[in-house]
C-alpha positions, 0 to 999 in steps of 0.5 A: 377891218371892223371884225374883231380878231380873237387870239387862237389858243395854241395846242397843248404840248403836254403837262408841265409837271408830273402829278404828285403821288399821294400815299395814305398814312396810318392813323395811330391813337394817341393819349386822350386829352385831359378834361377842361378845367371848370370855369366860373359861371357868368353872371345871369344878368347885365348891369342896368344902364341908369339914365341920369337927368344930365344924360337924358338932357344930353341925349335930347340936346344931341338929337335936337342938334342933329334934326336942326342940322339935317333940316337946315341942309335940306332947306338950303338944297331946296332953296338952291334948286328953287333959285336955279329954276327961277333963273332958268325960267327968266333966261328962257323968257328973255331968249324967247322975247329976243327971238320973237323980236328978231322975227318981227323985224 
């Protein structure tokens, strides 16, 4: 009852399709392709990114906003863990005092 039953593989009866015959083909040389047309050379250097005071201020403001949001999320998670731990500790004290009071009677 508790032993697994593995399916048995039936014996093969033969191949379903005959193997395909591959015949070699002769390679004939064709006319050579024309050489590619010369292209214009790419510029050697990329344009330099200019940081204007407005752009720098936007980057600093965005970075500060990200740091503040991540910090607020982390602090709120820590606060939630702290409140949960404190409430569990209070519940444990109340239950212990009730159990001890029950034993004294």
